[in-house]
C-alpha positions in Angstrom: -0.1 0.0 0.0 1.5 3.3 -1.1 0.5 6.6 0.6 1.8 9.1 -1.8 1.8 12.9 -2.5 1.2 12.1 -6.2 3.0 9.8 -8.7 5.4 7.3 -7.9 8.8 8.7 -9.1 10.5 5.5 -8.0 8.0 3.2 -9.9 10.6 1.7 -12.3 12.5 0.2 -9.4 9.3 -1.0 -7.9 8.4 -2.6 -11.3 11.6 -4.3 -11.7 11.1 -5.7 -7.9 7.5 -7.0 -8.7 8.6 -8.9 -11.7 10.6 -11.3 -9.5 7.3 -12.3 -8.1 4.2 -14.2 -8.9 1.2 -11.8 -9.6 -0.9 -13.9 -7.6 1.2 -13.4 -4.5 0.5 -9.5 -4.2 -1.9 -6.7 -4.9 -0.9 -2.9 -5.1 -3.0 -0.1 -3.6 -2.2 3.7 -4.0 -3.7 6.5 -1.9 -2.5 10.0 -3.5 -3.3 13.6 -2.5 -6.4 15.0 -4.6 -4.1 17.7 -6.0 -2.6 15.0 -8.2 -4.4 14.8 -11.5 -4.4 11.0 -11.6 -5.5 10.5 -7.8 -8.2 7.9 -7.7 -9.1 9.1 -4.0 -10.2 12.7 -3.8 -10.3 12.9 -0.1 -8.1 15.6 1.3 -5.1 14.4 3.5 -2.8 16.6 5.5 0.6 15.1 6.7 0.7 14.7 10.5 -3.1 15.1 11.2 -5.8 12.6 11.7 -6.8 12.8 7.9 -3.5 10.8 7.4 -4.6 8.0 9.7 -7.9 8.0 8.0 -6.1 7.6 4.7 -4.2 4.7 6.0 -7.2 3.0 7.4 -9.1 3.5 3.9 -6.1 1.7 2.4 -6.4 -1.2 4.8 -10.3 -1.2 4.3 -9.7 -1.8 0.5 -7.0 -4.3 0.8 -9.0 -6.3 3.3 -11.8 -6.7 0.8 -9.4 -9.3 -1.0 -9.6 -12.2 1.3 -6.3 -13.6 -0.1 -4.4 -10.8 1.5 -2.7 -11.9 4.6 0.1 -9.2 5.1 -0.4 -5.5 4.7 2.6 -2.9 4.2 2.3 0.6 4.1 5.1 2.7 2.1 5.5 6.1 0.8 6.7 7.3 -2.5 10.3 7.7 -1.3 10.6 4.0 0.0 12.7 1.2 -1.8 12.8 -2.4 -1.1 16.2 -3.7 0.1 15.7 -7.3 -0.8 14.1 -9.3 -3.8 10.4 -10.2 -3.8 11.1 -13.8 -2.7 13.1 -12.8 0.4 10.5 -10.2 1.4 7.5 -12.4 0.7 9.0 -15.4 2.7 10.0 -13.3 5.5 6.8 -11.8 6.1 4.6 -14.8 5.4 6.2 -16.7 7.9 6.4 -14.0 10.7 4.3 -14.5 13.7 4.2 -10.8 14.5 3.1 -7.6 13.0 5.4 -4.7 12.7 4.3 -1.5 14.1 6.9 0.7 15.6 6.2 1.5 19.5 8.3 3.1 21.8 7.8 5.7 24.9 9.5 9.1 24.4 10.0 11.5 27.2 9.7 15.2 26.7 7.4 17.6 24.6 7.4 15.6 21.3 6.4 12.4 22.9 4.7 12.1 26.1 4.2 15.9 26.0 1.7 15.5 23.2 -0.7 13.2 25.5 -4.0 14.9 26.5 -5.4 14.2 29.8 -8.9 14.5 28.2 -8.2 11.1 26.6 -8.6 9.3 29.9 -10.1 7.0 30.9 -10.0 5.1 27.4 -6.3 6.1 26.7 -4.1 6.4 29.9 -0.8 7.9 30.1 0.7 4.6 30.5 -0.9 3.6 26.9 0.8 6.4 25.0 3.3 5.7 22.7 5.1 6.9 19.6 6.5 5.3 16.4 6.7 5.3 12.6 3.8 5.6 10.5 5.2 3.0 7.9 3.9 -0.4 9.1 3.6 -4.0 8.3 0.7 -6.0 9.8 -1.1 -9.2 9.6 -4.9 -9.7 8.7 -6.2 -9.9 12.3 -4.5 -6.8 13.5 -5.6 -5.0 10.2 -9.2 -5.9 10.9 -9.2 -4.4 14.4 -7.6 -1.3 13.0 -10.4 -0.8 10.5 -13.1 -1.7 12.7 -12.0 0.5 15.6 -14.6 3.1 16.7 -12.9 3.7 20.4 -9.5 5.2 19.5 -9.8 6.9 16.3 -12.5 9.2 17.3 -10.6 10.2 20.3 -7.6 11.2 18.1 -9.6 12.9 15.7 -11.0 15.0 18.3 -8.2 15.4 20.7 -4.8 15.0 18.9 -4.4 18.2 16.7 -2.1 21.1 16.4 1.3 19.9 17.8 -0.2 16.3 18.5 0.7 14.3 15.1 -2.0 11.4 15.0 0.1 9.5 12.4 3.0 9.2 14.9 0.7 8.1 17.9 -2.6 6.6 16.8 -1.3 3.1 15.7 1.5 2.7 18.6 -0.9 3.8 21.3 -3.8 1.6 20.3 -1.6 -1.4 19.5 0.4 -0.9 22.9 -3.0 -0.7 24.8 -4.9 -3.7 23.4 -2.6 -5.9 21.0 1.0 -5.8 22.3 1.2 -9.4 22.3 0.6 -9.4 18.4 3.6 -6.8 17.8 7.2 -6.9 17.4 7.3 -3.2 18.4 9.5 -2.3 15.4 9.3 -0.9 11.8 10.6 -2.8 8.9 11.4 0.5 7.0 14.7 2.0 7.8 15.2 5.7 8.0 18.2 7.6 9.3 17.3 10.0 12.2 20.8 11.4 12.8 19.7 14.8 11.8 17.8 17.2 13.9 14.4 18.1 12.8 10.8 16.4 12.3 11.9 14.5 9.2 14.7 11.9 8.4 17.5 12.3 6.2 16.9 12.5 2.5 19.3 10.7 0.0 20.1 12.0 -3.3 21.9 10.3 -6.3 25.5 10.9 -4.9 24.5 9.1 -1.6 23.5 5.9 -3.2 26.5 3.5 -3.6 26.9 -0.3 -3.5 28.4 0.0 0.1 25.5 2.0 1.4 23.0 -0.2 0.1 24.7 -3.2 1.3 25.0 -1.6 5.0 21.3 -1.2 4.8 20.6 -4.8 4.1 22.6 -6.2 6.9 25.4 -4.4 8.5 26.3 -7.6 10.6 23.6 -7.0 13.0 21.3 -9.6 14.7 17.9 -8.2 15.3 14.8 -8.9 17.4 13.1 -6.6 19.7 13.4 -3.1 18.4 13.7 0.2 19.7 15.1 3.8 19.7 17.3 5.7 21.7 15.6 9.2 21.2 16.8 12.6 22.3 14.6 15.4 23.5 15.4 18.1 21.1 12.3 20.5 20.1 12.6 19.2 16.3 12.0 15.4 17.3 15.4 14.7 18.8 18.0 12.4 17.4 16.9 8.7 16.9 19.4 5.8 16.9 18.1 2.3 16.1 19.2 -0.4 18.3 18.7 -4.0 18.8 18.5 -6.5 21.8 16.9 -9.7 22.8 18.3 -11.6 19.8 15.4 -13.5 18.3 14.0 -13.3 14.8 13.5 -15.6 11.9 10.3 -13.6 11.0 10.0 -13.0 14.6 9.3 -16.5 15.0 11.9 -17.4 17.6 15.0 -18.2 15.5 17.8 -15.6 14.9 18.0 -13.3 11.8 20.3 -10.7 10.5 17.5 -9.3 8.4 16.4 -6.0 10.3 14.9 -4.0 7.6 13.0 -5.1 4.3 12.6 -1.3 3.2 14.4 2.0 3.4 13.4 5.8 2.9 13.8 8.7 1.9 15.0 8.3 -1.6 14.8 11.4 -3.9 13.7 11.0 -7.5 17.2 11.6 -8.7 18.6 8.6 -7.0 16.4 6.4 -9.3 19.3 5.9 -12.2 21.7 4.6 -9.5 19.1 2.6 -7.8 18.2 0.6 -11.1 22.0 0.3 -11.6 22.9 -1.3 -8.4 19.5 -3.4 -7.7 20.5 -6.3 -9.8 23.8 -6.9 -8.0 23.0 -5.7 -4.5 19.2 -6.3 -3.9 19.2 -9.1 -6.5 16.2 -8.2 -8.6 
């Protein structure tokens, strides 16, 4: 599922990726801003607001209509796959957990966004933060789409400096479905820069060594977390790993920490296409 601001500038890379898979094993859904001339969904979406969460839920609702869909991945137009179709499909279809990033952040851009008016449904102990780019199984997707308890509270009370797309899913999953979740995202981003957005990558940034480092880096991963600072712009987030289990989160060890990465600018496409066959093997 792609949540985009318009077209998919990295579409040629994704087309190459999907050629390596059986067409019966995937379906593609795109939710674009209504300002894009070819958008099929004309409902307005504002980044960081509850309309963003509503768009994610609409994508899930449409994808759930196909009963053959078992896993659901949300990506942006700046995301790339780090492995070939077979590797990603096998990793996800054998996973026993969903992958919604959930962490507790101190300070004004974490716990400071909580509103006491959300009680008693959402208590301070429930409040969490995380990336909006998720992967989940069908049972969790059904719960998200059918939610009539948490989402209305976020629509009404999470506004202004409270960004619903960073808090809705992490909070709901933490409060009710923690045992279903790995607490980590499968989409890598570099948070070594200060500000509300991760670093963007341009054509000169894309090298064989860089892509190989994203794919492995020699790390074993299981339970996922962030070491986050308290800077006004969102702090500095550093990914770390502990409790080494994995293998699709099913119990055996795995060095596959991320399946996707962002934010890649359109001008990086030529190098991505050049290196994909050798590095990502598609």
